[in-house]
C-alpha positions as CSV (number, residue, x, y, z in Angstrom):
1,M,-0.5,0.2,0.0
2,A,1.6,3.3,-1.2
3,N,0.4,7.3,-0.6
4,H,0.1,9.7,-3.3
5,G,-1.3,13.3,-3.1
6,L,-2.4,16.2,-4.8
7,I,-2.1,19.5,-2.8
8,I,-3.3,23.2,-3.5
9,G,-2.8,26.0,-1.3
10,I,-3.6,29.5,-3.0
11,N,-3.3,32.8,-1.2
12,E,-3.4,35.0,-4.5
13,Y,-6.5,35.9,-6.1
14,Q,-7.0,38.4,-9.4
15,R,-10.7,39.0,-8.6
16,L,-11.4,37.9,-4.7
17,R,-9.4,39.2,-2.2
18,P,-6.2,37.9,-0.9
19,L,-5.9,34.6,1.4
20,K,-3.3,34.5,4.7
21,C,-2.6,31.2,5.2
22,A,-3.7,28.9,2.4
23,K,0.0,28.5,0.9
24,Q,1.2,27.9,4.3
25,D,-1.3,25.3,4.7
26,A,-0.5,23.4,1.5
27,V,3.3,23.6,2.4
28,E,2.8,22.3,5.8
29,M,0.5,19.2,4.3
30,A,3.0,18.7,1.7
31,R,6.3,18.9,4.0
32,Y,4.3,16.0,6.5
33,C,3.3,14.0,3.5
34,R,6.7,13.6,1.8
35,D,9.3,14.1,5.0
36,E,6.8,12.5,8.0
37,I,5.3,9.5,6.2
38,N,6.9,9.1,3.1
39,F,4.3,9.7,0.3
40,G,5.6,7.9,-2.9
41,E,4.3,11.2,-4.9
42,V,3.6,14.4,-3.5
43,F,2.4,17.4,-6.4
44,L,2.5,20.7,-5.1
45,F,0.4,23.8,-6.6
46,T,0.7,27.3,-4.7
47,D,1.9,30.7,-5.8
48,E,5.3,29.8,-5.7
49,S,6.1,26.0,-6.1
50,D,8.6,24.4,-8.6
51,P,7.6,22.8,-12.1
52,I,6.8,19.2,-11.8
53,T,7.5,16.9,-15.2
54,A,4.3,16.0,-17.0
55,P,3.7,12.1,-18.0
56,N,5.3,13.1,-21.9
57,G,8.7,14.4,-20.2
58,S,8.0,18.1,-19.9
59,Q,8.2,20.4,-17.3
60,Q,4.2,21.9,-16.4
61,E,4.3,25.1,-13.9
62,T,2.1,24.4,-10.6
63,K,0.9,28.1,-10.1
64,P,-2.7,27.0,-9.3
65,T,-4.5,28.4,-12.1
66,Y,-7.4,27.5,-14.4
67,T,-5.6,25.9,-16.8
68,N,-2.5,24.7,-15.3
69,L,-4.9,22.6,-12.5
70,M,-7.1,21.2,-15.3
71,A,-4.0,20.3,-17.5
72,F,-2.5,18.3,-14.4
73,L,-5.8,16.6,-14.0
74,H,-5.9,15.8,-17.7
75,D,-2.5,14.5,-18.3
76,F,-1.6,13.1,-15.2
77,F,-4.8,10.8,-14.7
78,E,-5.2,10.0,-18.3
79,S,-4.2,6.5,-17.4
80,Q,-3.7,4.0,-14.4
81,R,-0.7,5.3,-12.6
82,L,-1.2,3.4,-8.9
83,E,-2.0,0.1,-7.8
84,T,-4.8,-1.4,-6.1
85,G,-4.2,-1.2,-2.0
86,D,-2.8,2.9,-2.8
87,N,-4.3,6.0,-1.7
88,F,-4.6,8.9,-2.7
89,W,-5.1,12.4,-0.6
90,F,-6.6,15.3,-2.1
91,F,-6.0,18.7,-0.3
92,F,-7.3,22.0,-1.4
93,S,-6.8,24.8,0.7
94,G,-8.4,28.3,-0.8
95,H,-11.3,29.5,-2.4
96,G,-14.9,27.6,-2.8
97,L,-18.2,28.2,-3.3
98,R,-21.5,26.7,-4.3
99,H,-23.7,26.5,-7.0
100,Q,-27.2,25.1,-8.5
101,G,-26.3,22.2,-5.4
102,Q,-22.6,21.4,-7.0
103,D,-19.3,22.4,-5.2
104,Y,-16.6,24.3,-7.2
105,L,-13.4,25.0,-6.5
106,V,-11.9,28.4,-7.0
107,P,-8.2,28.7,-9.0
108,S,-6.1,32.1,-9.0
109,E,-8.4,33.8,-11.6
110,G,-11.4,31.8,-11.0
111,H,-14.1,34.7,-11.5
112,P,-16.8,35.2,-8.9
113,T,-20.0,35.1,-11.9
114,L,-18.4,32.8,-14.2
115,I,-18.4,30.0,-12.4
116,E,-18.5,27.0,-14.6
117,Q,-16.0,28.7,-16.6
118,T,-13.2,30.0,-14.7
119,T,-13.8,27.5,-11.7
120,I,-13.4,23.6,-11.5
121,S,-16.3,21.3,-10.2
122,L,-15.7,18.8,-7.4
123,N,-17.5,16.3,-9.2
124,Y,-15.0,16.8,-12.3
125,V,-11.8,16.3,-9.6
126,T,-13.0,13.0,-8.3
127,Q,-14.3,11.7,-11.7
128,R,-10.3,12.2,-12.5
129,L,-8.9,11.4,-9.3
130,R,-10.7,7.4,-9.5
131,R,-8.8,6.8,-13.1
132,C,-5.4,6.9,-11.4
133,G,-6.5,3.2,-9.7
134,A,-6.1,3.7,-6.4
135,D,-8.4,2.0,-3.8
136,N,-9.3,5.4,-1.7
137,I,-9.8,8.5,-2.7
138,I,-9.5,11.1,0.4
139,L,-10.3,15.0,0.0
140,F,-9.4,17.5,2.6
141,L,-11.1,20.9,1.5
142,D,-10.2,23.7,3.4
143,A,-12.5,25.9,0.9
144,C,-14.8,28.1,2.9
145,R,-13.3,31.2,3.8
146,N,-14.5,33.9,5.9
147,E,-13.0,36.3,3.8
148,N,-15.0,34.9,0.6
149,D,-17.9,37.5,0.2
150,F,-19.6,35.3,-3.1
151,S,-20.9,32.3,-0.6
152,N,-21.6,31.4,2.7
153,K,-22.6,27.7,2.4
154,S,-19.6,25.5,3.1
155,V,-17.9,23.2,0.2
156,G,-17.9,19.1,1.0
157,W,-20.8,18.9,1.6
158,Q,-21.8,17.4,-1.3
159,K,-21.7,13.6,-1.4
160,Q,-19.1,12.0,-3.4
161,Q,-19.9,8.4,-4.3
162,G,-17.1,5.9,-3.4
163,V,-14.9,9.1,-1.3
164,I,-14.2,9.9,1.8
165,T,-14.6,13.8,2.0
166,I,-13.4,15.8,5.1
167,A,-14.3,19.6,4.6
168,S,-13.4,22.5,7.1
169,C,-16.5,23.6,8.4
170,S,-20.4,22.4,8.0
171,P,-23.3,24.2,5.8
172,K,-23.8,27.6,6.4
173,E,-20.6,28.3,8.3
174,E,-17.1,29.3,7.3
175,S,-13.4,28.8,8.1
176,Y,-10.9,30.7,9.6
177,E,-7.5,31.2,9.5
178,I,-5.5,31.8,12.4
179,P,-2.7,34.5,12.2
180,E,-1.0,33.7,15.6
181,L,-0.7,30.1,14.0
182,Q,0.0,31.5,10.5
183,Q,-2.2,28.3,8.8
184,G,-5.8,27.7,9.3
185,S,-7.6,26.3,12.5
186,F,-8.4,23.2,9.9
187,T,-4.9,22.4,8.6
188,Y,-3.8,23.5,11.8
189,S,-5.5,20.4,13.6
190,L,-5.3,18.7,11.0
191,L,-1.9,18.2,11.0
192,E,-1.7,18.4,14.8
193,A,-3.8,14.9,14.3
194,L,-2.2,12.8,12.3
195,R,1.3,13.3,14.2
196,I,-0.7,11.7,17.3
197,Q,1.4,8.4,18.3
198,G,0.3,6.1,20.7
199,E,-3.1,5.0,22.4
200,N,-4.9,8.1,20.9
201,N,-4.0,8.4,17.8
202,C,-5.7,9.0,14.5
203,A,-4.8,5.8,12.3
204,T,-8.7,5.7,10.9
205,V,-11.3,7.9,9.5
206,E,-13.3,7.7,12.3
207,R,-10.7,8.4,15.1
208,L,-9.2,11.5,12.9
209,C,-12.7,12.9,11.8
210,N,-13.9,12.6,16.1
211,R,-10.6,14.4,17.0
212,L,-11.2,17.4,14.4
213,R,-15.1,18.2,15.5
214,E,-13.0,18.7,19.1
215,R,-10.1,20.3,18.4
216,I,-11.4,22.9,15.9
217,P,-13.6,24.7,18.5
218,E,-11.6,24.6,20.5
219,I,-9.0,26.4,18.6
220,N,-11.7,28.8,17.3
221,R,-12.2,29.6,20.7
222,Q,-9.0,29.9,22.2
223,Y,-8.1,32.5,19.8
224,N,-11.7,34.3,19.4
225,K,-13.0,33.0,16.4
226,P,-16.7,31.9,15.7
227,P,-17.7,28.2,16.2
228,Q,-16.2,26.3,13.5
229,T,-17.7,22.4,13.1
230,P,-15.4,20.1,10.8
231,H,-18.2,18.0,8.0
232,S,-17.3,14.6,6.6
233,T,-19.2,12.2,4.4
234,V,-17.9,8.5,4.3
235,E,-18.9,6.7,1.2
236,P,-19.2,3.5,1.5
237,N,-19.7,3.8,5.7
238,Y,-17.3,1.1,5.9
239,K,-14.8,3.3,4.5
240,N,-14.9,5.0,8.4
241,H,-12.6,1.9,9.5
242,L,-10.4,2.8,6.9
243,I,-6.6,2.6,8.1
244,L,-5.2,6.3,6.8
245,L,-1.9,5.8,8.7
246,P,-0.6,1.7,8.7
247,K,2.7,2.3,11.3
248,Q,0.0,4.3,13.9
249,A,-2.9,0.6,13.3
250,N,-3.1,-1.2,16.8
251,D,-4.7,-4.9,16.5
252,T,-8.4,-3.4,16.9
253,D,-7.9,-1.4,14.1
254,I,-7.1,-4.4,11.7
255,A,-9.4,-6.7,13.8
256,L,-12.2,-3.9,13.1
257,L,-11.2,-3.9,8.7
258,R,-11.4,-7.8,8.7
259,E,-14.4,-7.8,10.0
260,E,-15.6,-5.6,7.8
261,A,-14.7,-7.8,4.6
262,L,-15.9,-10.3,6.2
263,D,-19.4,-8.7,6.6
264,L,-19.1,-7.9,2.9
265,E,-18.8,-11.6,1.8
266,G,-22.0,-12.8,4.0
267,D,-23.4,-9.9,1.9
268,G,-21.9,-10.9,-1.7
269,R,-19.9,-8.1,-2.2
270,L,-16.7,-10.1,-3.2
271,E,-14.9,-7.2,-4.6
272,E,-15.4,-4.9,-1.8
273,A,-14.3,-7.9,0.3
274,K,-11.3,-8.7,-1.0
275,Q,-10.5,-4.7,-1.5
276,L,-10.8,-4.3,2.7
277,M,-8.8,-8.0,3.0
278,R,-5.9,-7.2,1.0
279,R,-5.5,-4.2,3.4
280,V,-6.0,-6.3,6.1
281,L,-3.0,-9.0,4.5
282,A,-1.2,-5.5,4.4
283,L,-0.8,-5.0,7.7
284,D,-0.9,-8.5,9.4
285,P,0.6,-10.7,6.3
286,T,1.7,-14.1,8.5
287,N,-1.5,-14.4,10.0
288,P,-2.9,-17.9,8.7
289,K,-6.6,-16.6,9.5
290,V,-6.2,-13.6,7.5
291,L,-4.4,-15.8,4.4
292,K,-7.7,-18.4,4.5
293,V,-10.2,-15.9,4.6
294,Y,-8.1,-14.1,1.6
295,D,-7.7,-16.5,-0.7
296,R,-11.2,-17.8,0.1
297,I,-12.7,-14.3,-1.2
298,T,-9.8,-14.9,-3.8
299,L,-11.6,-18.3,-5.1
300,K,-15.0,-17.4,-4.6
301,L,-14.7,-14.4,-7.0
302,A,-12.8,-17.1,-10.0
303,Q,-16.0,-19.3,-9.4
304,Q,-18.8,-16.7,-9.7
305,P,-21.0,-18.1,-13.0
306,V,-21.1,-15.1,-16.0
307,P,-24.3,-13.6,-16.1
308,P,-26.9,-14.9,-19.3
309,S,-26.9,-13.1,-22.0
310,P,-29.8,-11.1,-23.7
311,K,-30.6,-12.4,-26.9
312,T,-33.1,-11.1,-29.4
313,E,-35.4,-13.5,-31.8
314,P,-38.4,-12.7,-34.4
315,T,-40.9,-15.4,-33.6
316,N,-43.4,-16.2,-35.9
317,G,-43.9,-13.1,-37.9
318,E,-44.2,-11.5,-34.3
319,S,-41.8,-8.2,-32.9
320,A,-38.5,-9.6,-31.9
321,K,-38.6,-10.9,-28.2
322,T,-35.3,-11.1,-25.7
323,I,-34.7,-14.2,-24.2
324,T,-32.0,-15.0,-21.6
325,E,-29.3,-17.8,-22.7
326,T,-27.4,-19.5,-19.9
327,P,-24.1,-19.5,-22.0
328,K,-22.2,-23.0,-22.2
329,P,-19.0,-23.2,-20.7
330,A,-16.1,-21.3,-22.9
331,S,-13.1,-23.4,-23.9
332,P,-10.2,-22.1,-22.8
333,P,-8.6,-20.3,-25.8
334,E,-5.8,-21.8,-27.7
335,I,-2.5,-20.3,-27.0
336,E,0.0,-19.0,-29.2
337,L,3.2,-20.5,-28.2
338,K,4.8,-17.0,-28.8
339,S,9.2,-17.0,-28.7
340,A,11.3,-13.9,-29.3
341,K,14.3,-17.0,-29.3
342,G,12.6,-19.1,-31.4
343,I,12.0,-21.6,-28.3
344,D,9.6,-24.5,-28.9
345,Y,6.8,-24.7,-25.9
346,R,4.9,-27.3,-27.1
347,K,7.0,-29.7,-24.6
348,L,5.9,-27.8,-21.5
349,E,2.8,-27.5,-22.4
350,D,1.8,-31.1,-22.9
351,L,3.4,-31.3,-19.7
352,L,1.1,-28.9,-18.4
353,K,-2.1,-30.3,-20.0
354,R,-1.0,-33.8,-18.4
355,Q,-0.9,-31.6,-15.2
356,Q,2.3,-33.4,-14.4
357,W,3.3,-30.2,-12.2
358,K,7.1,-31.9,-11.4
359,Q,8.3,-32.1,-14.7
360,A,6.3,-29.1,-16.2
361,D,8.6,-27.0,-13.0
362,E,11.7,-28.6,-14.3
363,E,11.1,-27.8,-18.1
364,T,10.0,-24.0,-17.4
365,A,13.3,-23.9,-16.1
366,N,15.0,-25.4,-19.4
367,V,13.6,-22.9,-21.4
368,M,13.9,-19.7,-19.4
369,L,17.7,-20.8,-19.6
370,Q,17.2,-21.5,-23.1
371,A,15.3,-17.8,-23.6
372,A,18.3,-16.1,-21.7
373,N,21.6,-17.9,-23.2
374,R,22.0,-19.0,-20.0
375,T,21.5,-23.1,-20.1
376,K,25.4,-23.3,-19.9
377,E,25.2,-21.5,-16.4
378,G,22.1,-23.0,-15.2
379,W,21.0,-20.2,-13.6
380,L,19.5,-16.6,-14.3
381,R,21.5,-13.2,-12.8
382,E,19.1,-10.5,-12.3
383,E,20.1,-8.6,-14.9
384,D,18.9,-11.6,-17.1
385,I,15.1,-11.3,-15.3
386,D,15.8,-7.5,-16.1
387,N,16.2,-8.6,-20.0
388,F,13.9,-11.2,-20.2
389,P,12.2,-11.8,-23.6
390,C,8.6,-10.1,-22.9
391,E,6.8,-12.5,-25.7
392,D,8.6,-16.0,-24.4
393,L,7.3,-15.0,-20.3
394,R,4.1,-14.0,-21.5
395,T,4.2,-17.2,-22.9
396,I,5.5,-19.6,-20.6
397,D,2.8,-17.3,-17.7
398,Q,0.0,-18.0,-20.0
399,L,0.4,-21.7,-20.4
400,W,1.0,-22.0,-16.5
401,V,-2.2,-20.0,-15.6
402,K,-4.4,-21.8,-18.4
403,Y,-4.1,-25.5,-17.3
404,S,-4.1,-24.9,-13.6
405,G,-7.4,-23.1,-13.9
406,G,-5.8,-19.6,-12.4
407,R,-4.0,-21.2,-9.5
408,F,-0.1,-21.1,-10.3
409,G,2.0,-18.8,-12.9
410,F,4.2,-16.3,-12.8
411,S,1.5,-13.6,-13.0
412,V,0.0,-15.3,-10.1
413,Q,2.7,-14.8,-7.8
414,A,4.0,-11.1,-9.0
415,K,-0.4,-9.9,-8.1
416,I,0.3,-11.7,-4.4
417,Y,3.2,-10.1,-4.2
418,R,2.7,-6.4,-4.9
419,E,-0.6,-7.4,-3.0
420,L,1.8,-7.8,-0.1
421,G,3.3,-4.6,-0.3
422,G,6.3,-5.5,-2.5
423,T,8.0,-3.4,-4.7
424,R,11.7,-4.0,-7.2
425,Q,13.7,-3.1,-4.0
426,Y,14.2,-6.4,-1.9
427,N,12.1,-6.3,1.8
428,E,12.7,-8.7,4.0
429,R,8.9,-9.0,5.6
430,V,7.1,-9.0,2.1
431,W,9.2,-11.8,1.0
432,T,8.5,-13.6,4.0
433,A,4.9,-13.0,3.9
434,F,5.2,-13.7,0.2
435,G,6.9,-17.1,1.1
436,D,4.1,-18.0,3.8
437,R,1.5,-17.1,1.2
438,V,2.4,-19.5,-1.9
439,G,3.9,-22.1,0.6
440,W,7.5,-21.7,-0.1
441,R,7.5,-21.4,3.9
442,V,5.6,-23.6,6.3
443,N,5.8,-23.6,10.3
444,K,7.7,-20.6,9.9
445,S,10.8,-22.6,7.9
446,W,11.4,-21.9,4.5
447,I,11.1,-25.5,2.3
448,Y,13.8,-27.1,0.4
449,Y,12.7,-27.6,-3.3
450,K,12.2,-31.6,-2.5
451,D,8.8,-30.7,-0.3
452,V,7.4,-28.6,-2.9
453,T,3.7,-29.7,-3.2
454,F,3.2,-30.7,-7.2
455,D,-0.3,-30.8,-6.9
456,I,-3.6,-28.7,-8.1
457,K,-4.7,-28.7,-4.2
458,A,-1.2,-26.5,-3.7
459,P,-1.5,-23.0,-2.0
460,L,-2.1,-20.5,-4.5
461,G,0.8,-19.7,-6.8
462,H,3.1,-22.1,-5.3
463,L,3.9,-23.1,-9.0
464,P,6.5,-22.8,-10.5
465,C,8.8,-22.6,-8.2
466,P,12.4,-20.2,-8.6
467,L,13.8,-23.3,-9.8
468,W,15.5,-21.5,-13.2
469,L,18.0,-20.2,-10.7
470,G,19.3,-23.5,-10.8
471,V,20.5,-26.2,-8.9
472,F,21.4,-24.9,-5.5
473,L,17.4,-24.6,-5.1
474,Y,17.8,-28.8,-4.6
475,L,20.4,-28.1,-2.0
476,Y,19.3,-24.2,-0.3
477,R,16.2,-23.0,0.7
478,F,14.5,-20.8,-0.9
479,F,14.8,-17.4,1.5
480,Y,17.8,-16.6,-0.8
481,Y,15.5,-15.6,-4.0
482,G,13.7,-12.4,-2.8
483,G,15.8,-10.2,-4.8
484,Q,15.4,-12.2,-7.7
485,V,11.5,-12.9,-7.8
486,S,11.0,-9.4,-7.0
487,S,12.7,-8.3,-9.9
488,L,10.4,-11.2,-11.8
489,A,7.4,-9.4,-10.8
490,S,8.6,-5.9,-11.7
491,R,9.7,-7.4,-15.1
492,L,6.1,-8.4,-15.6
493,V,5.1,-5.5,-14.7
494,K,7.4,-3.8,-17.6
495,C,6.0,-6.6,-20.1
496,N,2.0,-6.1,-19.4
497,I,1.5,-9.3,-18.2
């Protein structure tokens, strides 16, 4: 699980009163995300922020104008950038308004009467953010400033489906800047809450919202400001238990998330259940109960029947009627045995078709060594994996996936590895959790190759084994090979497998 953020703070407005603390709010939020909780990416837009590199390699200005913000939302979210399990945080500090029941964020040159032409709809923002691939979108909105003289309604009241929204004040209230703190009371309280350690931390959405509802009114009273009560909408409701800060989560937080996943499973909402269990798994990767539930949900999803398709046929001269046909089970598509190196994969296909798993595992090692021109050496280095032909890797993987019914294959293993938080960089905790998941570790000990289960009932992702690492695997346990397997997972991503 990784976090990414888009952070916007606007002090200088061409047609509205300038603000005093919005830029500082954004700078402090960006500093927290980058330096304290190690976000994967933080994009900062303020009056003086540095340019960023656009997807096409060009430098993009980050002054928070309408053009720059719309260009960023278009270019950076045109395709999926993040992975399942990631969070995307969106923070806006500046002027905002409501118009005809819609929320709008006002860029630096926004016009108070040309709303649809010069401001950005919050609906559009969330629509673009959803394209990034992250499981969760969290909006932090301080967009109802007291200096705003064209609207006295708060922004953030409008419900955004599938999005967590935390707004700085409730309807018909205003949000206040505290000159003594050089920040708005909302952002000051938000950062204060996120930094709490120990038993009273704000690791979950629910605890964070509760803390803000208590703390912001206290600060406003302390600095003689009118009442201000933050407002949150969480959609769907179970995301109240979402863990925003994994390092601060406790056992109760993880247990609540697991119970929510079990409830979703019971309701038949398997995709959502799997999404939550993936998060639980990243937090508690060696818990056998968690592994069992996750695999059970995954199996249920794989076994879901294809819904009947409607078909229209005319009958006896009458107008066409819609009838429903139950589709016949489709036979697996034929795999074209492509190879960039001229490798013959017919033997591997025959062994897999006959479910001779051990022989197929050994043949997989043979053809991989051939494709990498490493047969003489008998093992693959990381650089060999990094340059392994995509065409061959895809063929080998497709054969394993097809003839195992989706239980075995490099892509199956890579998906599990990434779900556990695996990246190109070797991580001992992730590698250990991966070994537990795929059955390469039993009773907290890594197995030998002689102990591999060559059976379709083996754990998901158990095969193929990293036998392509050479004869060493016969003699040593699997724990030596985390770096090479992480390289393989990275290669699969580059090959779009």
